[in-house]
matplotlib code that plots the C-alpha trace (Angstrom):
import matplotlib.pyplot as plt

x = [125.0, 127.1, 125.9, 128.7, 128.2, 131.0, 130.7, 133.2, 135.0, 135.3, 138.9, 140.2, 143.3, 144.3, 144.4, 145.5, 149.1, 151.1, 150.7, 153.7, 154.2, 153.6, 153.2, 149.5, 148.5, 147.8, 150.9, 149.3, 146.3, 144.9, 145.1, 143.5, 140.4, 140.3, 137.3, 139.5, 141.8, 139.1, 137.4, 140.6, 140.6, 137.1, 137.9, 140.9, 138.8, 136.1, 138.5, 140.5, 137.5, 135.9, 139.1, 139.4, 135.8, 136.5, 139.7, 137.6, 135.2, 137.8, 140.8, 139.3, 142.5, 144.0, 141.0, 140.7, 137.4, 133.9, 131.5, 128.0, 124.8, 121.8, 119.3, 119.2, 120.6, 123.7, 125.2, 128.9, 129.4, 132.4, 134.6, 136.9, 136.0, 134.8, 132.9, 129.8, 129.2, 125.9, 126.1, 123.2, 124.3, 123.5, 127.1, 129.8, 133.2, 136.1, 138.9, 141.9, 144.8, 147.6, 150.7, 153.3, 157.1, 157.3, 153.9, 153.7, 151.3, 153.7, 151.7, 154.4, 152.6, 149.1, 147.6, 145.7, 142.5, 143.4, 144.2, 140.9, 139.2, 140.8, 139.5, 136.0, 136.1, 137.0, 134.4, 131.7, 132.9, 132.8, 129.4, 128.1, 129.6, 128.2, 124.7, 124.2, 121.9, 124.8, 126.1, 124.0, 121.5, 119.5, 120.8, 124.2, 123.7, 122.3, 125.1, 128.0, 126.8, 129.2, 128.9, 130.1, 133.0, 134.5, 136.3, 135.0, 138.3, 138.8, 141.4, 144.4, 142.9, 144.2, 144.8, 141.6, 139.3, 139.1, 136.4, 134.3, 134.8, 133.6, 130.7, 129.6, 129.3, 127.6, 130.2, 131.2, 128.9, 130.7, 132.2, 135.6, 137.2, 140.6, 142.4, 143.0, 146.7, 146.3, 144.3, 146.9, 149.6, 147.5, 147.1, 150.8, 151.7, 149.5, 151.1, 154.6, 153.8, 152.2, 155.1, 157.5, 155.5, 155.8, 159.5, 160.4, 162.7, 161.4, 160.5, 161.0, 158.2, 155.6, 155.8, 153.8, 151.3, 151.1, 148.2, 148.8, 146.0, 147.1, 144.4, 142.9, 140.9, 138.1, 140.4, 142.2, 138.8, 138.6, 135.6, 135.7, 137.9, 141.1, 139.9, 136.7, 138.4, 137.8, 141.5, 141.0, 137.8, 139.7, 142.3, 139.7, 137.9, 140.7, 143.4, 142.2, 141.9, 145.5, 146.7, 145.0, 147.6, 150.4, 150.5, 150.4, 148.2, 148.9, 146.7, 148.1, 146.2, 148.5, 145.6, 146.5, 144.0, 144.0, 146.7, 146.9, 148.6, 151.4, 154.0, 155.0, 153.6, 154.3, 158.0, 158.5, 156.7, 159.6, 160.1, 156.4, 154.8, 157.8, 159.8, 157.6, 154.2, 152.0, 148.9, 148.9, 145.4, 144.9, 141.9, 142.2, 139.0, 137.5, 140.2, 141.1, 137.9, 137.7, 137.7, 141.2, 144.0, 145.8, 149.3, 149.2, 147.9, 150.5, 153.3, 151.8, 151.9, 155.4, 156.7, 154.9, 156.5, 160.0, 159.2, 161.3, 158.3, 156.2, 152.8, 149.5, 147.7, 144.1, 142.1, 139.0, 137.7, 135.0, 135.4, 137.0, 140.2, 142.3, 141.8, 142.0, 145.3, 146.7, 146.0, 148.7, 151.3, 152.7, 154.2, 152.2, 148.8, 145.8, 142.3, 139.5, 137.0, 134.3, 133.0, 129.9, 129.1, 129.6, 127.1, 124.6, 125.1, 124.5, 121.3, 120.1, 120.2, 116.8, 115.3, 115.1, 112.3, 110.0, 110.7, 108.1, 110.6, 114.2, 115.6, 114.0, 113.8, 117.1, 120.6, 122.9, 125.3, 122.5, 120.1, 119.7, 122.3, 120.1, 117.2, 115.4, 118.0, 120.6, 123.4, 124.4, 122.4, 124.4, 123.4, 125.3, 125.4, 127.2, 129.3, 132.9, 133.9, 132.2, 133.6, 130.1, 128.5, 126.1, 123.7, 120.3, 118.5, 120.0, 118.4, 115.0, 111.7, 111.4, 109.3, 111.8, 114.7, 113.4, 113.6, 117.0, 118.4, 118.2, 120.8, 122.9, 122.7, 123.7, 126.6, 129.5, 130.0, 133.4, 132.7, 134.8, 136.1, 133.4, 135.1, 136.1, 136.6, 136.1, 132.6, 131.5, 129.1, 131.8, 133.6, 132.1, 130.8, 131.5, 128.8, 130.2, 133.7, 132.5, 130.7, 133.7, 136.2, 134.0, 133.6, 137.3, 137.9, 135.5, 137.3, 140.7, 139.1, 138.0, 141.5, 142.8, 140.4, 141.7, 145.3, 144.5, 142.8, 146.0, 148.1, 146.3, 147.3, 150.9, 151.5, 150.3, 153.8, 156.1, 157.5, 157.0, 160.6, 160.4, 157.0, 158.3, 161.4, 159.2, 156.8, 159.7, 161.1, 157.7, 157.8, 161.3, 160.0, 157.3, 159.8, 161.9, 158.8, 157.8, 161.3, 161.1, 157.7, 157.0, 153.6, 153.0, 154.4, 155.8, 152.9, 155.0, 157.1, 160.0, 162.7, 166.1, 164.8, 164.1, 160.4, 161.3, 163.6, 160.7, 158.6, 161.3, 164.4, 165.4, 164.9, 165.5, 163.1, 163.7, 160.1, 158.5, 155.0, 153.1, 152.6, 155.7, 158.3, 161.1, 159.4, 158.3, 161.7, 163.6, 165.3, 164.3, 165.6, 168.4, 166.8, 167.0, 163.2, 161.3, 157.5, 154.2, 151.3, 150.3, 153.6, 157.1, 158.7, 160.6, 157.9, 160.0, 159.3, 156.1, 156.5, 155.1, 157.4, 160.5, 163.8, 166.5, 167.7, 171.4, 171.9, 170.1, 166.9, 164.3, 161.4, 158.3, 154.6, 151.5, 149.6, 146.4, 146.9, 146.4, 143.2, 142.9, 141.8, 144.5, 142.0, 141.3, 143.3, 147.1, 148.0, 149.8, 151.6, 154.6, 157.2, 160.8, 160.5, 162.5, 162.1, 163.5, 164.8, 166.8, 169.2, 170.7, 169.7, 171.1, 170.3, 172.1, 169.9, 169.7, 171.2, 173.4, 170.6, 168.5, 171.4, 172.2, 168.6, 167.5, 170.8, 170.0, 171.7, 172.0, 174.3, 172.7, 171.4, 171.7, 168.2, 166.6, 162.9, 161.4, 157.7, 156.0, 153.1, 149.8, 147.7, 144.0, 141.9, 145.2, 144.9, 148.1, 148.5, 150.9, 153.4, 153.9, 157.0, 156.6, 159.5, 158.9, 160.5, 163.9, 164.0, 163.4, 166.5, 164.9, 163.5, 164.2, 167.7, 168.6, 172.0, 173.0, 176.5, 177.2, 175.8, 172.8, 169.4, 168.2, 164.7, 162.4, 160.5, 157.0, 155.9, 152.4, 152.8, 156.6, 159.5, 162.8, 165.6, 167.4, 170.9, 173.2, 173.9, 170.4, 168.6, 171.6, 173.7, 176.4, 176.4, 177.0, 175.1, 174.5, 173.9, 173.8, 170.9, 171.0, 167.9, 167.7, 164.8, 165.7, 162.5, 159.2, 157.7, 158.1, 158.8, 157.2, 159.0, 157.3, 159.9]
y = [52.9, 50.8, 49.8, 48.6, 46.9, 46.3, 43.2, 43.2, 39.9, 38.8, 38.9, 37.0, 39.1, 37.2, 33.8, 34.8, 34.7, 37.8, 40.5, 42.2, 45.5, 47.8, 51.5, 51.7, 48.7, 48.7, 48.3, 47.1, 45.3, 48.7, 50.0, 46.8, 47.6, 51.1, 51.4, 53.3, 50.4, 47.8, 49.5, 50.5, 47.3, 48.1, 51.7, 50.7, 48.2, 50.7, 53.5, 51.3, 49.9, 53.3, 54.9, 52.3, 53.1, 56.8, 56.3, 54.5, 57.4, 60.2, 58.4, 56.5, 56.8, 54.3, 52.0, 51.5, 51.1, 49.8, 50.6, 49.6, 49.5, 49.7, 47.2, 44.1, 43.0, 40.9, 39.7, 39.3, 37.3, 36.6, 39.5, 39.0, 37.9, 41.4, 42.6, 41.9, 44.0, 44.3, 45.6, 46.5, 45.4, 43.5, 43.7, 44.5, 45.2, 46.0, 47.5, 47.0, 46.8, 48.0, 49.4, 46.7, 46.8, 44.0, 43.6, 40.0, 40.4, 41.7, 43.2, 45.4, 48.7, 47.5, 49.2, 47.2, 48.7, 47.6, 44.1, 44.0, 45.1, 42.2, 39.7, 41.3, 40.9, 37.2, 36.6, 38.1, 35.9, 32.8, 33.7, 34.2, 30.8, 28.9, 30.4, 29.2, 26.3, 24.0, 24.5, 25.3, 28.0, 29.6, 27.1, 28.7, 31.0, 28.2, 25.8, 28.3, 30.2, 31.7, 28.7, 26.4, 28.5, 30.1, 28.4, 28.4, 29.4, 28.4, 29.8, 27.8, 26.5, 24.2, 20.6, 18.5, 21.5, 22.2, 19.6, 20.9, 24.4, 23.6, 21.5, 24.1, 26.7, 24.0, 24.5, 20.8, 20.8, 23.6, 22.5, 24.0, 24.0, 25.4, 27.2, 30.9, 30.3, 27.9, 30.3, 33.0, 30.6, 30.0, 33.7, 34.3, 31.6, 33.4, 36.8, 35.5, 34.2, 37.6, 39.6, 37.3, 38.2, 41.9, 41.7, 39.3, 40.3, 41.3, 38.4, 35.9, 33.3, 34.0, 32.2, 29.0, 28.0, 24.2, 22.1, 18.4, 15.9, 12.7, 10.1, 6.8, 5.8, 8.2, 11.1, 9.9, 10.1, 6.5, 5.8, 9.3, 11.2, 12.5, 16.1, 15.5, 14.9, 17.5, 18.5, 19.4, 21.3, 23.2, 24.2, 25.6, 27.4, 29.4, 29.8, 33.2, 34.5, 33.6, 35.1, 38.3, 38.5, 37.5, 33.9, 30.8, 28.1, 24.4, 21.6, 18.1, 14.9, 12.2, 10.0, 6.3, 3.5, 1.1, 3.1, 4.2, 7.4, 5.6, 4.4, 4.2, 7.5, 9.5, 8.4, 9.4, 12.7, 14.4, 11.6, 11.2, 14.6, 16.8, 19.3, 22.4, 22.0, 24.8, 22.7, 18.9, 17.4, 14.2, 12.2, 8.6, 8.5, 5.7, 3.3, 4.9, 5.4, 7.9, 5.0, 4.0, 4.6, 7.9, 6.5, 6.9, 10.4, 11.3, 10.0, 11.9, 15.2, 14.7, 13.9, 17.0, 19.1, 18.2, 18.6, 21.4, 23.6, 22.5, 22.5, 23.5, 20.3, 19.9, 16.9, 15.5, 13.6, 13.5, 15.8, 13.6, 12.4, 12.4, 16.2, 17.0, 15.3, 17.6, 20.6, 19.4, 20.1, 23.6, 25.3, 23.7, 24.7, 22.4, 22.7, 20.2, 19.8, 18.1, 14.9, 14.9, 18.5, 17.7, 14.9, 17.3, 19.6, 16.6, 15.8, 19.4, 19.2, 19.1, 15.6, 14.8, 12.2, 15.0, 17.6, 17.4, 17.9, 17.6, 17.9, 21.3, 22.6, 21.5, 22.8, 20.2, 19.9, 18.8, 17.1, 13.5, 14.0, 13.2, 10.7, 10.2, 9.5, 8.3, 10.4, 9.5, 6.3, 5.3, 4.9, 3.9, 0.2, -2.4, -3.9, -3.3, -4.7, -1.7, 0.8, 1.0, 2.6, 0.4, 1.2, 2.0, 0.0, -3.1, -2.6, -1.1, -1.9, -2.2, 1.0, 3.0, 1.4, 2.8, 6.3, 5.9, 4.2, 7.5, 9.0, 5.9, 6.2, 9.9, 9.3, 8.7, 10.5, 9.4, 10.2, 9.6, 6.8, 4.2, 1.4, 3.0, 0.7, 1.2, 2.7, 1.3, 2.4, 3.8, 6.0, 9.5, 10.5, 13.7, 15.8, 15.0, 15.8, 19.1, 20.0, 19.2, 21.0, 24.2, 24.2, 23.9, 26.6, 29.1, 28.5, 29.3, 32.4, 33.6, 33.1, 35.3, 38.0, 37.7, 38.0, 41.3, 42.7, 41.8, 43.3, 46.6, 46.8, 45.9, 48.1, 51.2, 51.9, 49.2, 48.5, 45.0, 43.9, 44.6, 42.8, 39.8, 39.6, 39.7, 37.0, 34.7, 35.2, 34.1, 31.0, 30.2, 30.8, 28.2, 25.8, 26.1, 25.8, 22.5, 21.1, 21.8, 20.2, 16.5, 14.8, 11.1, 8.0, 4.7, 3.5, 1.2, -0.7, -1.5, -3.5, -1.8, 1.5, 4.8, 5.5, 9.2, 8.3, 6.9, 10.0, 12.6, 10.9, 12.0, 9.4, 8.8, 6.6, 4.6, 4.4, 3.1, 4.5, 6.7, 9.6, 10.6, 13.2, 10.6, 8.7, 11.7, 13.4, 10.2, 10.0, 6.4, 5.0, 7.6, 8.5, 11.7, 11.3, 13.9, 13.9, 14.5, 12.3, 11.5, 10.4, 11.1, 9.5, 6.2, 3.6, 0.6, -2.9, -4.8, -7.7, -10.2, -9.1, -8.4, -10.0, -11.0, -7.8, -8.8, -8.5, -5.2, -5.1, -4.0, -1.6, -3.2, -2.7, -4.8, -3.9, -5.0, -2.1, 0.3, 1.3, 1.8, 5.4, 7.8, 10.3, 8.2, 7.7, 8.2, 6.3, 3.0, 0.7, -0.2, -2.3, -3.7, -7.3, -10.3, -13.5, -16.9, -17.1, -13.8, -15.1, -12.6, -9.0, -5.9, -2.2, 0.7, 2.6, 5.5, 5.8, 8.6, 10.9, 10.4, 11.0, 14.3, 15.6, 14.2, 14.2, 14.8, 17.0, 14.4, 11.4, 8.2, 5.6, 2.7, 1.4, -0.1, -0.6, -2.6, -2.3, -4.9, -4.8, -5.5, -8.4, -7.6, -8.3, -9.6, -12.9, -13.5, -16.1, -19.0, -17.3, -14.4, -14.8, -13.3, -11.5, -13.5, -16.4, -14.7, -16.2, -19.7, -19.5, -21.8, -19.7, -16.0, -14.6, -10.9, -9.4, -5.9, -5.1, -8.8, -9.5, -11.7, -10.5, -13.0, -11.6, -8.6, -6.4, -5.4, -1.8, -2.2, -3.3, -2.5, -4.5, -3.3, -5.6, -7.4, -8.8, -10.6, -7.3, -6.0, -3.4, -1.1, -1.8, 1.0, 4.7, 5.3, 7.1, 4.1, 0.4, -2.4, -4.7, -8.2, -10.3, -14.0, -16.4, -20.1, -21.7, -20.8, -17.4, -13.6, -10.9, -7.5, -4.6, -1.2, 0.7]
z = [111.8, 114.2, 117.6, 119.8, 123.2, 125.6, 127.8, 130.6, 131.1, 134.7, 135.7, 138.7, 139.4, 142.5, 140.7, 137.2, 136.3, 137.0, 134.3, 132.7, 134.3, 131.4, 132.2, 131.2, 133.3, 137.1, 139.2, 142.4, 143.8, 144.9, 141.4, 140.1, 142.2, 140.8, 138.4, 135.9, 135.5, 135.6, 132.6, 130.8, 128.5, 127.3, 126.7, 124.6, 122.6, 121.9, 121.0, 118.7, 116.9, 116.5, 115.4, 112.6, 111.6, 111.5, 109.5, 107.0, 106.8, 106.5, 104.9, 102.1, 100.1, 102.5, 102.2, 105.9, 107.7, 107.1, 104.2, 105.0, 103.0, 105.4, 104.2, 106.4, 109.7, 109.9, 113.2, 113.7, 116.9, 119.2, 118.1, 121.1, 124.6, 125.4, 122.3, 120.3, 117.2, 115.5, 112.0, 109.8, 106.4, 103.3, 102.2, 104.7, 103.1, 105.3, 103.3, 105.5, 103.0, 105.3, 103.8, 103.6, 103.2, 100.7, 99.1, 100.3, 103.2, 105.8, 108.6, 110.0, 109.3, 110.3, 113.4, 115.9, 114.6, 111.1, 112.3, 114.1, 110.9, 109.1, 111.6, 111.4, 107.6, 107.8, 110.5, 108.2, 105.3, 107.5, 108.8, 105.3, 104.3, 107.2, 107.0, 103.5, 102.9, 101.9, 105.4, 108.5, 107.3, 110.1, 112.6, 112.6, 115.6, 117.6, 116.9, 117.1, 120.1, 122.7, 125.0, 122.2, 120.9, 124.0, 126.8, 130.4, 132.1, 135.7, 138.1, 139.2, 142.5, 145.1, 143.8, 144.1, 144.1, 140.3, 139.7, 142.6, 141.4, 137.9, 139.0, 141.5, 138.7, 136.5, 133.8, 133.3, 130.2, 128.5, 125.2, 125.9, 129.4, 130.3, 133.1, 132.9, 132.6, 129.8, 127.8, 128.4, 127.0, 123.9, 123.4, 124.0, 121.4, 118.8, 119.7, 119.3, 115.8, 114.9, 116.2, 114.3, 111.2, 112.0, 112.5, 109.7, 106.9, 103.5, 101.2, 104.0, 104.6, 107.3, 110.6, 110.8, 113.5, 113.4, 114.7, 114.9, 115.4, 117.0, 117.5, 116.5, 113.4, 114.2, 114.4, 111.2, 109.4, 108.4, 106.2, 104.7, 102.3, 103.9, 103.0, 105.0, 108.4, 111.0, 110.9, 107.2, 108.0, 110.8, 108.3, 105.9, 108.7, 110.3, 107.6, 106.4, 109.9, 110.8, 107.5, 108.6, 111.3, 109.0, 110.2, 108.0, 109.7, 109.0, 110.4, 110.0, 110.5, 112.1, 113.3, 113.1, 113.2, 116.1, 118.0, 121.6, 122.7, 124.6, 125.0, 121.3, 120.0, 123.2, 123.3, 119.6, 119.2, 117.4, 114.9, 114.2, 114.6, 114.0, 116.0, 115.5, 117.1, 118.5, 119.4, 119.8, 119.8, 121.8, 120.3, 121.4, 123.5, 121.3, 122.3, 125.6, 127.5, 130.4, 132.9, 131.8, 134.3, 133.8, 133.2, 129.4, 129.5, 132.2, 129.9, 127.0, 129.0, 130.2, 126.7, 125.3, 128.0, 127.0, 123.3, 121.7, 121.2, 124.2, 122.4, 123.9, 124.6, 123.4, 124.6, 123.0, 126.0, 128.7, 131.6, 134.2, 136.0, 132.8, 132.2, 135.9, 136.2, 133.5, 135.7, 138.0, 135.3, 135.8, 132.8, 130.0, 128.6, 128.2, 126.8, 126.9, 124.1, 126.1, 124.4, 126.5, 125.6, 121.9, 122.2, 123.7, 120.7, 118.4, 120.2, 119.9, 116.1, 114.3, 114.1, 110.4, 111.1, 112.3, 109.6, 106.8, 103.9, 105.1, 101.6, 101.3, 104.9, 106.4, 105.4, 103.9, 106.9, 109.3, 106.8, 107.9, 110.6, 113.5, 113.1, 116.4, 119.0, 116.5, 115.2, 111.6, 112.2, 115.3, 118.9, 122.1, 122.7, 124.9, 122.1, 122.9, 119.5, 117.9, 120.4, 121.9, 118.9, 116.8, 114.0, 115.3, 112.6, 114.1, 117.5, 116.9, 115.2, 111.5, 111.1, 113.2, 111.3, 108.0, 109.3, 111.0, 107.9, 106.1, 108.4, 107.9, 104.2, 104.3, 106.7, 104.2, 100.9, 99.4, 95.7, 93.6, 95.8, 95.4, 97.2, 100.5, 103.4, 107.2, 106.9, 110.2, 112.9, 115.3, 112.6, 112.4, 109.0, 107.0, 108.8, 112.2, 111.1, 109.6, 112.8, 115.0, 112.7, 112.6, 116.4, 116.9, 114.3, 115.9, 119.2, 117.7, 116.0, 119.4, 120.7, 117.8, 118.9, 122.4, 121.1, 119.3, 122.4, 124.4, 121.6, 121.9, 125.6, 125.0, 122.0, 123.8, 125.2, 123.8, 120.4, 118.8, 119.4, 123.2, 123.4, 121.5, 123.8, 126.9, 125.5, 124.7, 128.2, 129.6, 127.4, 128.8, 132.3, 131.7, 130.4, 133.5, 135.7, 134.0, 134.5, 138.2, 138.8, 138.5, 138.3, 138.5, 140.1, 139.0, 136.9, 134.7, 137.2, 134.9, 136.8, 136.6, 135.1, 136.9, 136.1, 135.7, 132.9, 130.9, 131.5, 130.7, 129.3, 125.8, 123.1, 119.4, 117.4, 114.3, 112.9, 109.7, 110.6, 108.2, 108.4, 110.3, 109.9, 109.7, 106.9, 104.8, 105.0, 104.2, 107.6, 108.4, 105.1, 104.6, 101.3, 99.2, 98.5, 100.4, 100.1, 101.9, 103.1, 99.5, 98.0, 96.7, 99.7, 100.0, 100.2, 101.0, 99.6, 99.0, 101.4, 98.9, 96.1, 98.1, 97.2, 99.7, 101.4, 101.4, 105.2, 105.7, 107.8, 105.1, 105.5, 104.0, 103.6, 103.2, 100.0, 101.7, 104.1, 101.2, 99.5, 95.7, 95.9, 97.1, 98.4, 101.5, 104.6, 104.6, 107.8, 107.4, 109.7, 107.7, 109.3, 109.4, 108.2, 109.5, 107.5, 107.8, 104.2, 104.6, 107.2, 109.6, 108.9, 110.7, 111.2, 112.9, 115.4, 115.2, 111.7, 110.7, 109.4, 112.5, 114.8, 112.9, 113.1, 116.5, 118.5, 122.2, 124.7, 127.4, 127.6, 126.2, 128.7, 126.3, 126.8, 123.7, 123.2, 120.3, 119.4, 117.3, 114.8, 116.6, 115.3, 114.5, 117.6, 119.2, 117.2, 115.3, 112.6, 113.0, 110.8, 113.3, 115.4, 118.9, 120.5, 123.7, 121.8, 122.5, 125.9, 124.5, 122.2, 119.7, 116.8, 117.3, 118.0, 118.5, 119.2, 120.2, 119.2, 119.0, 122.5, 122.8, 123.9, 126.5, 127.3, 127.3, 129.8, 128.7, 128.4, 127.1, 123.4, 123.4, 124.8, 126.5, 125.4, 128.2, 128.1, 130.4, 132.2, 132.3, 130.2, 129.6, 126.5, 126.9, 127.0, 123.2, 120.4, 118.1, 118.3, 115.8, 116.0, 114.4, 113.8, 112.8, 112.6, 112.7, 111.5, 109.7, 110.4, 110.2, 112.8, 112.2, 113.9, 114.1, 116.0]

ax = plt.figure().add_subplot(projection="3d")
ax.plot(x, y, z, "-o")
ax.set_aspect("equal")
plt.show()
């Protein structure tokens, strides 16, 4: 027995982006108001789902459909924006093995009903997994409800009215917020990947949907195992769902401790994050509070917009000016994961202090997660040195501290790495990463459901090749729209440089940071060693054991920056090292390998920016040489193509080199940089 309920999604036809004019869709506003067309999507969904079920009843030789044993009730939630299916089953087995052309998972011969069956099957598996006692048990439906896994989508309203519109509808506390157009762009990106899977040649690899997490130490997962970060949990949550549509999903954690989003990371997205990104997660809120001026987030959005694949931007942030500013960018998608709403979800978890037997009564993922008002033993405080999160047992009475200390003890579980560092109050523990990763995963699964619903409408009268061509044309239209619009102003005030050049000018970066595409693929060091985050790449030299580099600027690392256990964090701030005893050292930027891979389409401006290693708490030891000493001409000397650098112009923690003729050093592809220290001290160059 199957009971199917169709819930109509509110559609704002006037404000939503123009629909492709397919023959089965309304062709005019009058037709859009016609009840037949308004209910057509629901009819299609119901018909396709029931047809898949009937095929399973009558064509068992093809193993399509649903076999149900009627013993207990199981709820499958969020099957698309428009459908909730309630199935009575103790075991729900969806046999959806579509005929394939190559036997390697090609979905070319899967009907939409069969694809939907695949997603239902994976949704059931995930639900069974997360309702187990080692996960969320009976709290699953409360935590992963519709309001926590679906976006509240607002129309593209007049500038300055988005905030009022959301607040008027009391939606600012939704976990996910996005414009209707942005959600359409995310759905379109998924459909493009699926159609590429359908049309791919036999034995060719499936298309890849790439998620990149960029953020600070909290996003990187410091204090936990690398596999416990929310990015890793996200990968585990959605991988099978994407594979059901013939797509390989990859989530990569590029979080870096003590790093802001701009200018360094924003200007070097290709070299650090790679040139194939579908979703780029911004998670720097710990170091960049919502009260910060929007200049860095504006730079981030501009640089993402000129990235070769123009990724959908996800922001983990409070609902405020930073996200609202993003809505002014036309042609690029953005989704907010609301940090304030996530905090409300945390506070709604069962209080372990009031549960009689937490070890027996609470599932593992939320056992000793909340103790009183503390989450994982931490509470909000006024200590900026701890990113405003302190341990509760340091600020409350001794009796209360005993209870809250249980959550603090439970917070980190890094076995077999017993000597893990960075287990501090402001770094989330494994339970918080698990929660965040599963919430993000369920949101993406809902987007997959929406994509299949959209696919049903498109495939009614068009072949996959035609649909793919149209979707790619829409992507290109968005790219042109983004280029025509410009958001922002001269936030940086760099003398002699057009501020628009900083926001959208093409750049090539020579970076030693880990993880980064340039390091892992051997581009920075022009090495044949190609590895991943865990090794097999060119590591450079241990700065304390390094010999004289014979005139070449060496890439080095500080062994104290590494932990003994390799299962912990993988982000490291390696550097190019200039020492007094090495004399003059030189490097060509960009080098030949970088120029080959990252060569830009526009003529070079000849502006060179150097970023230095940051000192802990901005307190540098005496041995550190500051780049500001260039202007003193006493200890640090830098030349560009033999011409002296006479000063620098600050851009946050980076420095534009200035010569006798200003900041431009010639319109050429490569420059030779020479460094020399005349006196005791070292210079640590990060980019």
